[in-house]
TORMI-480012 format. One record per residue: residue number from 1; x, y, z of N, C-alpha, C in turn; residue in three letters. Coordinates in steps of 0.1 Angstrom, whole numbers. Layout:
BEGIN
<site num="NUM" n_c1="X" n_c2="Y" n_c3="Z" ca_c1="X" ca_c2="Y" ca_c3="Z" c_c1="X" c_c2="Y" c_c3="Z" residu="ala"/>
...
This chain:
BEGIN
<site num="1" n_c1="1008" n_c2="756" n_c3="2075" ca_c1="1002" ca_c2="750" ca_c3="2063" c_c1="987" c_c2="748" c_c3="2067" residu="unk"/>
<site num="2" n_c1="978" n_c2="752" n_c3="2059" ca_c1="964" ca_c2="752" ca_c3="2062" c_c1="958" c_c2="738" c_c3="2056" residu="unk"/>
<site num="3" n_c1="949" n_c2="733" n_c3="2064" ca_c1="943" ca_c2="720" ca_c3="2060" c_c1="933" c_c2="722" c_c3="2049" residu="unk"/>
<site num="4" n_c1="933" n_c2="713" n_c3="2039" ca_c1="924" ca_c2="715" ca_c3="2028" c_c1="911" c_c2="709" c_c3="2031" residu="unk"/>
<site num="5" n_c1="900" n_c2="716" n_c3="2029" ca_c1="887" ca_c2="711" ca_c3="2032" c_c1="881" c_c2="706" c_c3="2019" residu="unk"/>
<site num="6" n_c1="874" n_c2="695" n_c3="2020" ca_c1="867" ca_c2="689" ca_c3="2008" c_c1="852" c_c2="689" c_c3="2011" residu="unk"/>
<site num="7" n_c1="845" n_c2="691" n_c3="2000" ca_c1="831" ca_c2="690" ca_c3="2001" c_c1="827" c_c2="675" c_c3="2001" residu="unk"/>
<site num="8" n_c1="820" n_c2="671" n_c3="2011" ca_c1="817" ca_c2="657" ca_c3="2012" c_c1="802" c_c2="654" c_c3="2008" residu="unk"/>
<site num="9" n_c1="793" n_c2="662" n_c3="2011" ca_c1="779" ca_c2="660" ca_c3="2007" c_c1="774" c_c2="670" c_c3="1997" residu="unk"/>
<site num="10" n_c1="768" n_c2="666" n_c3="1987" ca_c1="761" ca_c2="675" ca_c3="1977" c_c1="747" c_c2="672" c_c3="1978" residu="unk"/>
<site num="11" n_c1="739" n_c2="680" n_c3="1971" ca_c1="724" ca_c2="678" ca_c3="1971" c_c1="720" c_c2="665" c_c3="1965" residu="unk"/>
<site num="12" n_c1="724" n_c2="661" n_c3="1954" ca_c1="720" ca_c2="649" ca_c3="1947" c_c1="730" c_c2="637" c_c3="1949" residu="unk"/>
<site num="13" n_c1="743" n_c2="640" n_c3="1951" ca_c1="753" ca_c2="630" ca_c3="1951" c_c1="761" c_c2="631" c_c3="1964" residu="unk"/>
<site num="14" n_c1="768" n_c2="620" n_c3="1966" ca_c1="777" ca_c2="620" ca_c3="1978" c_c1="791" c_c2="618" c_c3="1973" residu="unk"/>
<site num="15" n_c1="800" n_c2="626" n_c3="1978" ca_c1="814" ca_c2="624" ca_c3="1974" c_c1="822" c_c2="617" c_c3="1985" residu="unk"/>
<site num="16" n_c1="827" n_c2="605" n_c3="1981" ca_c1="835" ca_c2="597" ca_c3="1990" c_c1="849" c_c2="599" c_c3="1987" residu="unk"/>
<site num="17" n_c1="857" n_c2="604" n_c3="1997" ca_c1="871" ca_c2="606" ca_c3="1995" c_c1="879" c_c2="598" c_c3="2005" residu="unk"/>
<site num="18" n_c1="889" n_c2="591" n_c3="2000" ca_c1="898" ca_c2="583" ca_c3="2008" c_c1="911" c_c2="582" c_c3="2001" residu="unk"/>
<site num="19" n_c1="922" n_c2="579" n_c3="2008" ca_c1="934" ca_c2="577" ca_c3="2001" c_c1="933" c_c2="568" c_c3="1989" residu="unk"/>
<site num="20" n_c1="936" n_c2="572" n_c3="1977" ca_c1="935" ca_c2="564" ca_c3="1965" c_c1="922" c_c2="563" c_c3="1959" residu="unk"/>
<site num="21" n_c1="911" n_c2="568" n_c3="1966" ca_c1="897" ca_c2="567" ca_c3="1961" c_c1="892" c_c2="581" c_c3="1960" residu="unk"/>
<site num="22" n_c1="886" n_c2="584" n_c3="1949" ca_c1="879" ca_c2="596" ca_c3="1947" c_c1="868" c_c2="594" c_c3="1937" residu="unk"/>
<site num="23" n_c1="856" n_c2="592" n_c3="1942" ca_c1="845" ca_c2="590" ca_c3="1932" c_c1="832" c_c2="595" c_c3="1938" residu="unk"/>
<site num="24" n_c1="823" n_c2="598" n_c3="1929" ca_c1="810" ca_c2="604" ca_c3="1933" c_c1="799" c_c2="594" c_c3="1929" residu="unk"/>
<site num="25" n_c1="789" n_c2="592" n_c3="1938" ca_c1="778" ca_c2="584" ca_c3="1934" c_c1="766" c_c2="588" c_c3="1943" residu="unk"/>
<site num="26" n_c1="754" n_c2="584" n_c3="1939" ca_c1="742" ca_c2="587" ca_c3="1946" c_c1="741" c_c2="578" c_c3="1959" residu="unk"/>
<site num="27" n_c1="735" n_c2="583" n_c3="1969" ca_c1="734" ca_c2="576" ca_c3="1982" c_c1="728" c_c2="562" c_c3="1980" residu="unk"/>
<site num="28" n_c1="718" n_c2="560" n_c3="1972" ca_c1="711" ca_c2="547" ca_c3="1970" c_c1="721" c_c2="538" c_c3="1964" residu="unk"/>
<site num="29" n_c1="729" n_c2="543" n_c3="1954" ca_c1="739" ca_c2="535" ca_c3="1947" c_c1="750" c_c2="531" c_c3="1956" residu="unk"/>
<site num="30" n_c1="754" n_c2="540" n_c3="1965" ca_c1="765" ca_c2="537" ca_c3="1975" c_c1="760" c_c2="527" c_c3="1985" residu="unk"/>
<site num="31" n_c1="747" n_c2="528" n_c3="1989" ca_c1="742" ca_c2="518" ca_c3="1998" c_c1="741" c_c2="504" c_c3="1992" residu="unk"/>
<site num="32" n_c1="737" n_c2="504" n_c3="1979" ca_c1="736" ca_c2="491" ca_c3="1972" c_c1="749" c_c2="485" c_c3="1971" residu="unk"/>
<site num="33" n_c1="759" n_c2="493" n_c3="1967" ca_c1="773" ca_c2="488" ca_c3="1966" c_c1="778" c_c2="482" c_c3="1979" residu="unk"/>
<site num="34" n_c1="776" n_c2="490" n_c3="1990" ca_c1="780" ca_c2="485" ca_c3="2003" c_c1="773" c_c2="473" c_c3="2007" residu="unk"/>
<site num="35" n_c1="760" n_c2="472" n_c3="2004" ca_c1="753" ca_c2="460" ca_c3="2007" c_c1="758" c_c2="447" c_c3="2000" residu="unk"/>
<site num="36" n_c1="761" n_c2="449" n_c3="1987" ca_c1="766" ca_c2="439" ca_c3="1979" c_c1="780" c_c2="434" c_c3="1984" residu="unk"/>
<site num="37" n_c1="788" n_c2="444" n_c3="1988" ca_c1="801" ca_c2="440" ca_c3="1993" c_c1="800" c_c2="433" c_c3="2006" residu="unk"/>
<site num="38" n_c1="791" n_c2="437" n_c3="2015" ca_c1="789" ca_c2="430" ca_c3="2028" c_c1="784" c_c2="416" c_c3="2025" residu="unk"/>
<site num="39" n_c1="774" n_c2="415" n_c3="2016" ca_c1="769" ca_c2="401" ca_c3="2013" c_c1="780" c_c2="392" c_c3="2008" residu="unk"/>
<site num="40" n_c1="789" n_c2="397" n_c3="1999" ca_c1="800" ca_c2="389" ca_c3="1994" c_c1="809" c_c2="385" c_c3="2006" residu="unk"/>
<site num="41" n_c1="812" n_c2="394" n_c3="2015" ca_c1="821" ca_c2="391" ca_c3="2026" c_c1="814" c_c2="381" c_c3="2035" residu="unk"/>
<site num="42" n_c1="801" n_c2="382" n_c3="2037" ca_c1="794" ca_c2="373" ca_c3="2046" c_c1="794" c_c2="359" c_c3="2040" residu="unk"/>
<site num="43" n_c1="791" n_c2="358" n_c3="2027" ca_c1="791" ca_c2="345" ca_c3="2020" c_c1="805" c_c2="339" c_c3="2020" residu="unk"/>
<site num="44" n_c1="816" n_c2="347" n_c3="2018" ca_c1="829" ca_c2="342" ca_c3="2019" c_c1="833" c_c2="337" c_c3="2033" residu="unk"/>
<site num="45" n_c1="828" n_c2="344" n_c3="2043" ca_c1="831" ca_c2="340" ca_c3="2057" c_c1="823" c_c2="327" c_c3="2060" residu="unk"/>
<site num="46" n_c1="811" n_c2="326" n_c3="2055" ca_c1="803" ca_c2="313" ca_c3="2057" c_c1="810" c_c2="302" c_c3="2050" residu="unk"/>
<site num="47" n_c1="815" n_c2="304" n_c3="2038" ca_c1="823" ca_c2="293" ca_c3="2031" c_c1="835" c_c2="289" c_c3="2039" residu="unk"/>
<site num="48" n_c1="842" n_c2="299" n_c3="2044" ca_c1="854" ca_c2="297" ca_c3="2052" c_c1="851" c_c2="288" c_c3="2064" residu="unk"/>
<site num="49" n_c1="840" n_c2="292" n_c3="2071" ca_c1="836" ca_c2="284" ca_c3="2083" c_c1="832" c_c2="270" c_c3="2079" residu="unk"/>
<site num="50" n_c1="825" n_c2="269" n_c3="2068" ca_c1="821" ca_c2="255" ca_c3="2064" c_c1="834" c_c2="247" c_c3="2060" residu="unk"/>
<site num="51" n_c1="843" n_c2="253" n_c3="2053" ca_c1="856" ca_c2="246" ca_c3="2050" c_c1="863" c_c2="242" c_c3="2063" residu="unk"/>
<site num="52" n_c1="864" n_c2="251" n_c3="2073" ca_c1="870" ca_c2="248" ca_c3="2085" c_c1="863" c_c2="237" c_c3="2093" residu="unk"/>
<site num="53" n_c1="850" n_c2="237" n_c3="2093" ca_c1="842" ca_c2="227" ca_c3="2099" c_c1="845" c_c2="213" c_c3="2093" residu="unk"/>
<site num="54" n_c1="844" n_c2="213" n_c3="2079" ca_c1="847" ca_c2="200" ca_c3="2072" c_c1="861" c_c2="195" c_c3="2075" residu="unk"/>
<site num="55" n_c1="871" n_c2="204" n_c3="2074" ca_c1="885" ca_c2="200" ca_c3="2076" c_c1="886" c_c2="195" c_c3="2091" residu="unk"/>
<site num="56" n_c1="880" n_c2="201" n_c3="2100" ca_c1="881" ca_c2="197" ca_c3="2114" c_c1="874" c_c2="183" c_c3="2116" residu="unk"/>
<site num="57" n_c1="863" n_c2="181" n_c3="2109" ca_c1="856" ca_c2="168" ca_c3="2110" c_c1="865" c_c2="157" c_c3="2104" residu="unk"/>
<site num="58" n_c1="872" n_c2="160" n_c3="2093" ca_c1="881" ca_c2="150" ca_c3="2087" c_c1="893" c_c2="148" c_c3="2097" residu="unk"/>
<site num="59" n_c1="897" n_c2="158" n_c3="2104" ca_c1="908" ca_c2="156" ca_c3="2113" c_c1="904" c_c2="147" c_c3="2124" residu="unk"/>
<site num="60" n_c1="892" n_c2="149" n_c3="2130" ca_c1="887" ca_c2="141" ca_c3="2141" c_c1="885" c_c2="126" c_c3="2136" residu="unk"/>
<site num="61" n_c1="880" n_c2="125" n_c3="2123" ca_c1="878" ca_c2="112" ca_c3="2118" c_c1="891" c_c2="104" c_c3="2116" residu="unk"/>
<site num="62" n_c1="901" n_c2="111" n_c3="2112" ca_c1="915" ca_c2="105" ca_c3="2111" c_c1="921" c_c2="101" c_c3="2124" residu="unk"/>
<site num="63" n_c1="918" n_c2="110" n_c3="2134" ca_c1="923" ca_c2="107" ca_c3="2148" c_c1="916" c_c2="95" c_c3="2153" residu="unk"/>
<site num="64" n_c1="903" n_c2="94" n_c3="2150" ca_c1="895" ca_c2="82" ca_c3="2155" c_c1="900" c_c2="69" c_c3="2148" residu="unk"/>
<site num="65" n_c1="903" n_c2="70" n_c3="2135" ca_c1="908" ca_c2="59" ca_c3="2127" c_c1="922" c_c2="55" c_c3="2133" residu="unk"/>
<site num="66" n_c1="930" n_c2="65" n_c3="2137" ca_c1="943" ca_c2="62" ca_c3="2142" c_c1="942" c_c2="54" c_c3="2156" residu="unk"/>
<site num="67" n_c1="933" n_c2="59" n_c3="2164" ca_c1="930" ca_c2="53" ca_c3="2177" c_c1="925" c_c2="39" c_c3="2175" residu="unk"/>
<site num="68" n_c1="916" n_c2="37" n_c3="2165" ca_c1="911" ca_c2="24" ca_c3="2163" c_c1="922" c_c2="14" c_c3="2158" residu="unk"/>
<site num="69" n_c1="930" n_c2="19" n_c3="2149" ca_c1="942" ca_c2="11" ca_c3="2144" c_c1="951" c_c2="8" c_c3="2156" residu="unk"/>
<site num="70" n_c1="953" n_c2="17" n_c3="2165" ca_c1="962" ca_c2="14" ca_c3="2177" c_c1="956" c_c2="3" c_c3="2185" residu="unk"/>
<site num="71" n_c1="943" n_c2="4" n_c3="2188" ca_c1="936" ca_c2="-6" ca_c3="2196" c_c1="937" c_c2="-20" c_c3="2189" residu="unk"/>
<site num="72" n_c1="935" n_c2="-20" n_c3="2176" ca_c1="936" ca_c2="-33" ca_c3="2169" c_c1="950" c_c2="-38" c_c3="2170" residu="unk"/>
<site num="73" n_c1="960" n_c2="-29" n_c3="2168" ca_c1="974" ca_c2="-33" ca_c3="2169" c_c1="977" c_c2="-39" c_c3="2183" residu="unk"/>
<site num="74" n_c1="972" n_c2="-32" n_c3="2193" ca_c1="974" ca_c2="-37" ca_c3="2207" c_c1="968" c_c2="-51" c_c3="2209" residu="unk"/>
<site num="75" n_c1="956" n_c2="-52" n_c3="2203" ca_c1="949" ca_c2="-65" ca_c3="2205" c_c1="958" c_c2="-76" c_c3="2198" residu="unk"/>
<site num="76" n_c1="963" n_c2="-73" n_c3="2186" ca_c1="971" ca_c2="-83" ca_c3="2179" c_c1="984" c_c2="-86" c_c3="2187" residu="unk"/>
<site num="77" n_c1="990" n_c2="-76" n_c3="2193" ca_c1="1002" ca_c2="-77" ca_c3="2201" c_c1="998" c_c2="-86" c_c3="2213" residu="unk"/>
<site num="78" n_c1="987" n_c2="-83" n_c3="2219" ca_c1="982" ca_c2="-91" ca_c3="2231" c_c1="980" c_c2="-106" c_c3="2227" residu="unk"/>
<site num="79" n_c1="975" n_c2="-108" n_c3="2215" ca_c1="973" ca_c2="-122" ca_c3="2211" c_c1="986" c_c2="-129" c_c3="2210" residu="unk"/>
<site num="80" n_c1="996" n_c2="-122" n_c3="2204" ca_c1="1009" ca_c2="-128" ca_c3="2202" c_c1="1016" c_c2="-131" c_c3="2216" residu="unk"/>
<site num="81" n_c1="1015" n_c2="-121" n_c3="2225" ca_c1="1020" ca_c2="-123" ca_c3="2238" c_c1="1013" c_c2="-134" c_c3="2245" residu="unk"/>
<site num="82" n_c1="1000" n_c2="-135" n_c3="2244" ca_c1="992" ca_c2="-146" ca_c3="2250" c_c1="997" c_c2="-159" c_c3="2245" residu="unk"/>
<site num="83" n_c1="999" n_c2="-160" n_c3="2232" ca_c1="1003" ca_c2="-173" ca_c3="2226" c_c1="1017" c_c2="-176" c_c3="2231" residu="unk"/>
<site num="84" n_c1="1026" n_c2="-166" n_c3="2233" ca_c1="1039" ca_c2="-169" ca_c3="2238" c_c1="1038" c_c2="-174" c_c3="2253" residu="unk"/>
<site num="85" n_c1="1030" n_c2="-168" n_c3="2261" ca_c1="1029" ca_c2="-172" ca_c3="2275" c_c1="1023" c_c2="-186" c_c3="2276" residu="unk"/>
<site num="86" n_c1="1013" n_c2="-189" n_c3="2267" ca_c1="1007" ca_c2="-202" ca_c3="2267" c_c1="1018" c_c2="-213" c_c3="2263" residu="unk"/>
<site num="87" n_c1="1025" n_c2="-210" n_c3="2253" ca_c1="1036" ca_c2="-220" ca_c3="2249" c_c1="1046" c_c2="-221" c_c3="2259" residu="unk"/>
<site num="88" n_c1="1050" n_c2="-210" n_c3="2266" ca_c1="1060" ca_c2="-211" ca_c3="2276" c_c1="1055" c_c2="-219" c_c3="2288" residu="unk"/>
<site num="89" n_c1="1043" n_c2="-216" n_c3="2292" ca_c1="1037" ca_c2="-224" ca_c3="2303" c_c1="1036" c_c2="-239" c_c3="2300" residu="unk"/>
<site num="90" n_c1="1032" n_c2="-242" n_c3="2288" ca_c1="1032" ca_c2="-256" ca_c3="2284" c_c1="1045" c_c2="-262" c_c3="2285" residu="unk"/>
<site num="91" n_c1="1055" n_c2="-255" n_c3="2280" ca_c1="1069" ca_c2="-260" ca_c3="2280" c_c1="1074" c_c2="-261" c_c3="2295" residu="unk"/>
<site num="92" n_c1="1071" n_c2="-252" n_c3="2303" ca_c1="1075" ca_c2="-252" ca_c3="2317" c_c1="1068" c_c2="-265" c_c3="2325" residu="unk"/>
<site num="93" n_c1="1056" n_c2="-267" n_c3="2322" ca_c1="1049" ca_c2="-278" ca_c3="2328" c_c1="1055" c_c2="-292" c_c3="2324" residu="unk"/>
<site num="94" n_c1="1058" n_c2="-292" n_c3="2310" ca_c1="1064" ca_c2="-304" ca_c3="2305" c_c1="1078" c_c2="-307" c_c3="2311" residu="unk"/>
<site num="95" n_c1="1085" n_c2="-296" n_c3="2312" ca_c1="1099" ca_c2="-298" ca_c3="2318" c_c1="1098" c_c2="-302" c_c3="2332" residu="unk"/>
<site num="96" n_c1="1089" n_c2="-296" n_c3="2340" ca_c1="1087" ca_c2="-300" ca_c3="2354" c_c1="1084" c_c2="-315" c_c3="2355" residu="unk"/>
<site num="97" n_c1="1075" n_c2="-320" n_c3="2346" ca_c1="1071" ca_c2="-334" ca_c3="2346" c_c1="1084" c_c2="-343" c_c3="2344" residu="unk"/>
<site num="98" n_c1="1092" n_c2="-338" n_c3="2334" ca_c1="1104" ca_c2="-346" ca_c3="2331" c_c1="1114" c_c2="-346" c_c3="2343" residu="unk"/>
<site num="99" n_c1="1115" n_c2="-334" n_c3="2349" ca_c1="1124" ca_c2="-333" ca_c3="2361" c_c1="1120" c_c2="-342" c_c3="2372" residu="unk"/>
<site num="100" n_c1="1107" n_c2="-345" n_c3="2374" ca_c1="1102" ca_c2="-354" ca_c3="2384" c_c1="1106" c_c2="-368" c_c3="2382" residu="unk"/>
<site num="101" n_c1="1108" n_c2="-371" n_c3="2369" ca_c1="1111" ca_c2="-385" ca_c3="2366" c_c1="1126" c_c2="-388" c_c3="2364" residu="unk"/>
<site num="102" n_c1="1135" n_c2="-378" n_c3="2365" ca_c1="1149" ca_c2="-380" ca_c3="2363" c_c1="1154" c_c2="-389" c_c3="2375" residu="unk"/>
<site num="103" n_c1="1165" n_c2="-397" n_c3="2371" ca_c1="1170" ca_c2="-407" ca_c3="2381" c_c1="1185" c_c2="-403" c_c3="2384" residu="unk"/>
<site num="104" n_c1="1190" n_c2="-393" n_c3="2377" ca_c1="1204" ca_c2="-389" ca_c3="2379" c_c1="1206" c_c2="-374" c_c3="2376" residu="unk"/>
<site num="105" n_c1="1217" n_c2="-369" n_c3="2381" ca_c1="1221" ca_c2="-355" ca_c3="2379" c_c1="1223" c_c2="-354" c_c3="2363" residu="unk"/>
<site num="106" n_c1="1229" n_c2="-363" n_c3="2357" ca_c1="1231" ca_c2="-362" ca_c3="2342" c_c1="1218" c_c2="-361" c_c3="2335" residu="unk"/>
<site num="107" n_c1="1208" n_c2="-369" n_c3="2339" ca_c1="1194" ca_c2="-367" ca_c3="2333" c_c1="1189" c_c2="-353" c_c3="2335" residu="unk"/>
<site num="108" n_c1="1190" n_c2="-348" n_c3="2347" ca_c1="1185" ca_c2="-335" ca_c3="2351" c_c1="1192" c_c2="-324" c_c3="2342" residu="unk"/>
<site num="109" n_c1="1205" n_c2="-325" n_c3="2340" ca_c1="1212" ca_c2="-316" ca_c3="2332" c_c1="1208" c_c2="-317" c_c3="2318" residu="unk"/>
<site num="110" n_c1="1205" n_c2="-329" n_c3="2313" ca_c1="1200" ca_c2="-330" ca_c3="2299" c_c1="1186" c_c2="-324" c_c3="2297" residu="unk"/>
<site num="111" n_c1="1178" n_c2="-326" n_c3="2307" ca_c1="1164" ca_c2="-320" ca_c3="2307" c_c1="1165" c_c2="-305" c_c3="2307" residu="unk"/>
<site num="112" n_c1="1174" n_c2="-300" n_c3="2316" ca_c1="1176" ca_c2="-286" ca_c3="2317" c_c1="1181" c_c2="-280" c_c3="2304" residu="unk"/>
<site num="113" n_c1="1191" n_c2="-287" n_c3="2298" ca_c1="1197" ca_c2="-282" ca_c3="2285" c_c1="1186" c_c2="-282" c_c3="2274" residu="unk"/>
<site num="114" n_c1="1178" n_c2="-292" n_c3="2274" ca_c1="1167" ca_c2="-292" ca_c3="2264" c_c1="1157" c_c2="-281" c_c3="2266" residu="unk"/>
<site num="115" n_c1="1154" n_c2="-279" n_c3="2279" ca_c1="1145" ca_c2="-268" ca_c3="2283" c_c1="1150" c_c2="-255" c_c3="2279" residu="unk"/>
<site num="116" n_c1="1163" n_c2="-252" n_c3="2281" ca_c1="1169" ca_c2="-240" ca_c3="2278" c_c1="1169" c_c2="-237" c_c3="2263" residu="unk"/>
<site num="117" n_c1="1172" n_c2="-248" n_c3="2255" ca_c1="1172" ca_c2="-246" ca_c3="2241" c_c1="1158" c_c2="-244" c_c3="2236" residu="unk"/>
<site num="118" n_c1="1148" n_c2="-251" n_c3="2241" ca_c1="1134" ca_c2="-249" ca_c3="2236" c_c1="1129" c_c2="-236" c_c3="2240" residu="unk"/>
<site num="119" n_c1="1133" n_c2="-231" n_c3="2252" ca_c1="1128" ca_c2="-218" ca_c3="2257" c_c1="1134" c_c2="-207" c_c3="2248" residu="unk"/>
<site num="120" n_c1="1147" n_c2="-208" n_c3="2245" ca_c1="1154" ca_c2="-198" ca_c3="2237" c_c1="1147" c_c2="-198" c_c3="2223" residu="unk"/>
<site num="121" n_c1="1145" n_c2="-210" n_c3="2217" ca_c1="1138" ca_c2="-211" ca_c3="2204" c_c1="1125" c_c2="-204" c_c3="2204" residu="unk"/>
<site num="122" n_c1="1117" n_c2="-207" n_c3="2215" ca_c1="1104" ca_c2="-201" ca_c3="2216" c_c1="1104" c_c2="-186" c_c3="2217" residu="unk"/>
<site num="123" n_c1="1114" n_c2="-181" n_c3="2225" ca_c1="1116" ca_c2="-167" ca_c3="2227" c_c1="1119" c_c2="-160" c_c3="2213" residu="unk"/>
<site num="124" n_c1="1128" n_c2="-166" n_c3="2206" ca_c1="1132" ca_c2="-160" ca_c3="2193" c_c1="1121" c_c2="-161" c_c3="2183" residu="unk"/>
<site num="125" n_c1="1113" n_c2="-172" n_c3="2183" ca_c1="1102" ca_c2="-172" ca_c3="2173" c_c1="1091" c_c2="-162" c_c3="2177" residu="unk"/>
<site num="126" n_c1="1088" n_c2="-161" n_c3="2190" ca_c1="1078" ca_c2="-151" ca_c3="2194" c_c1="1083" c_c2="-137" c_c3="2193" residu="unk"/>
<site num="127" n_c1="1096" n_c2="-135" n_c3="2195" ca_c1="1101" ca_c2="-121" ca_c3="2194" c_c1="1099" c_c2="-116" c_c3="2180" residu="unk"/>
<site num="128" n_c1="1101" n_c2="-124" n_c3="2170" ca_c1="1099" ca_c2="-120" ca_c3="2156" c_c1="1085" c_c2="-117" c_c3="2154" residu="unk"/>
<site num="129" n_c1="1076" n_c2="-125" n_c3="2159" ca_c1="1061" ca_c2="-122" ca_c3="2157" c_c1="1057" c_c2="-110" c_c3="2165" residu="unk"/>
<site num="130" n_c1="1063" n_c2="-108" n_c3="2177" ca_c1="1060" ca_c2="-95" ca_c3="2184" c_c1="1065" c_c2="-83" c_c3="2177" residu="unk"/>
<site num="131" n_c1="1077" n_c2="-84" n_c3="2171" ca_c1="1082" ca_c2="-73" ca_c3="2164" c_c1="1074" c_c2="-70" c_c3="2151" residu="unk"/>
<site num="132" n_c1="1069" n_c2="-80" n_c3="2144" ca_c1="1061" ca_c2="-78" ca_c3="2133" c_c1="1048" c_c2="-72" c_c3="2136" residu="unk"/>
<site num="133" n_c1="1042" n_c2="-77" n_c3="2147" ca_c1="1029" ca_c2="-72" ca_c3="2152" c_c1="1030" c_c2="-57" c_c3="2156" residu="unk"/>
<site num="134" n_c1="1041" n_c2="-54" n_c3="2164" ca_c1="1043" ca_c2="-40" ca_c3="2168" c_c1="1045" c_c2="-31" c_c3="2157" residu="unk"/>
<site num="135" n_c1="1054" n_c2="-35" n_c3="2147" ca_c1="1056" ca_c2="-27" ca_c3="2135" c_c1="1044" c_c2="-24" c_c3="2127" residu="unk"/>
<site num="136" n_c1="1036" n_c2="-34" n_c3="2125" ca_c1="1023" ca_c2="-33" ca_c3="2118" c_c1="1014" c_c2="-24" c_c3="2125" residu="unk"/>
<site num="137" n_c1="1013" n_c2="-25" n_c3="2139" ca_c1="1004" ca_c2="-16" ca_c3="2147" c_c1="1009" c_c2="-1" c_c3="2145" residu="unk"/>
<site num="138" n_c1="1022" n_c2="1" n_c3="2146" ca_c1="1027" ca_c2="15" ca_c3="2145" c_c1="1024" c_c2="20" c_c3="2131" residu="unk"/>
<site num="139" n_c1="1026" n_c2="12" n_c3="2120" ca_c1="1023" ca_c2="17" ca_c3="2107" c_c1="1009" c_c2="21" c_c3="2105" residu="unk"/>
<site num="140" n_c1="1000" n_c2="12" n_c3="2110" ca_c1="985" ca_c2="14" ca_c3="2108" c_c1="981" c_c2="26" c_c3="2117" residu="unk"/>
<site num="141" n_c1="987" n_c2="28" n_c3="2128" ca_c1="983" ca_c2="39" ca_c3="2137" c_c1="988" c_c2="53" c_c3="2131" residu="unk"/>
<site num="142" n_c1="999" n_c2="53" n_c3="2125" ca_c1="1005" ca_c2="65" ca_c3="2120" c_c1="999" c_c2="69" c_c3="2106" residu="unk"/>
<site num="143" n_c1="994" n_c2="60" n_c3="2099" ca_c1="989" ca_c2="62" ca_c3="2085" c_c1="979" c_c2="73" c_c3="2085" residu="unk"/>
<site num="144" n_c1="968" n_c2="73" n_c3="2093" ca_c1="958" ca_c2="84" ca_c3="2093" c_c1="964" c_c2="97" c_c3="2097" residu="unk"/>
<site num="145" n_c1="973" n_c2="97" n_c3="2107" ca_c1="979" ca_c2="109" ca_c3="2111" c_c1="987" c_c2="115" c_c3="2100" residu="unk"/>
<site num="146" n_c1="995" n_c2="107" n_c3="2093" ca_c1="1003" ca_c2="112" ca_c3="2082" c_c1="994" c_c2="117" c_c3="2071" residu="unk"/>
<site num="147" n_c1="983" n_c2="111" n_c3="2068" ca_c1="973" ca_c2="116" ca_c3="2058" c_c1="968" c_c2="130" c_c3="2062" residu="unk"/>
<site num="148" n_c1="965" n_c2="132" n_c3="2075" ca_c1="961" ca_c2="145" ca_c3="2079" c_c1="971" c_c2="155" c_c3="2078" residu="unk"/>
<site num="149" n_c1="984" n_c2="152" n_c3="2081" ca_c1="995" ca_c2="161" ca_c3="2080" c_c1="997" c_c2="165" c_c3="2065" residu="unk"/>
<site num="150" n_c1="995" n_c2="156" n_c3="2056" ca_c1="996" ca_c2="159" ca_c3="2042" c_c1="985" c_c2="169" c_c3="2038" residu="unk"/>
<site num="151" n_c1="973" n_c2="166" n_c3="2043" ca_c1="961" ca_c2="175" ca_c3="2040" c_c1="964" c_c2="189" c_c3="2046" residu="unk"/>
<site num="152" n_c1="969" n_c2="190" n_c3="2058" ca_c1="972" ca_c2="203" ca_c3="2064" c_c1="983" c_c2="210" c_c3="2056" residu="unk"/>
<site num="153" n_c1="993" n_c2="203" n_c3="2051" ca_c1="1003" ca_c2="209" ca_c3="2043" c_c1="997" c_c2="214" c_c3="2030" residu="unk"/>
<site num="154" n_c1="988" n_c2="207" n_c3="2024" ca_c1="982" ca_c2="211" ca_c3="2011" c_c1="973" c_c2="223" c_c3="2014" residu="unk"/>
<site num="155" n_c1="966" n_c2="224" n_c3="2025" ca_c1="957" ca_c2="235" ca_c3="2028" c_c1="966" c_c2="248" c_c3="2031" residu="unk"/>
<site num="156" n_c1="977" n_c2="246" n_c3="2038" ca_c1="986" ca_c2="258" ca_c3="2040" c_c1="991" c_c2="263" c_c3="2027" residu="unk"/>
<site num="157" n_c1="995" n_c2="253" n_c3="2018" ca_c1="1000" ca_c2="257" ca_c3="2005" c_c1="990" c_c2="265" c_c3="1997" residu="unk"/>
<site num="158" n_c1="977" n_c2="260" n_c3="1998" ca_c1="966" ca_c2="267" ca_c3="1991" c_c1="965" c_c2="281" c_c3="1996" residu="unk"/>
<site num="159" n_c1="966" n_c2="283" n_c3="2009" ca_c1="963" ca_c2="296" ca_c3="2015" c_c1="975" c_c2="306" c_c3="2013" residu="unk"/>
<site num="160" n_c1="986" n_c2="300" n_c3="2009" ca_c1="999" ca_c2="308" ca_c3="2008" c_c1="997" c_c2="319" c_c3="1996" residu="unk"/>
<site num="161" n_c1="1000" n_c2="331" n_c3="1999" ca_c1="999" ca_c2="341" ca_c3="1988" c_c1="1008" c_c2="338" c_c3="1977" residu="unk"/>
<site num="162" n_c1="1004" n_c2="341" n_c3="1965" ca_c1="1012" ca_c2="339" ca_c3="1953" c_c1="1024" c_c2="349" c_c3="1953" residu="unk"/>
<site num="163" n_c1="1036" n_c2="343" n_c3="1950" ca_c1="1048" ca_c2="352" ca_c3="1950" c_c1="1050" c_c2="359" c_c3="1937" residu="unk"/>
């Protein structure tokens, strides 16, 4: 089977042949069309890069907000823990003073029982505060990350080809 030869260049016009394309135009017109196409592609690429830059900046901002929230949460948790240690230390000192003044084993057992009850109450009260502070810290830390994941999901959905 012999290969079919096509005329590509004419004197005044250029014939461009490609699968699915067959048209004739002047070289200046072809150059202008190619330049316009290149310009459009360059502008589209520039817009894509700007979108990517802005999206990345927003991601970094959300990560910074998450880190800031985590630090604030840790500070709150530290304050609750410090409050608990201070209350426990005060209770320990008070119990020790009472133990120095006991005159019988029965009094010592009573002081110890009161100390145990007070310490347990203190632990339960502070554990609730610790749980609340920890839960709040986690919620505030995860919130910006969740917002970013929602934005990523929306961006992926936008880029998805129409079915």
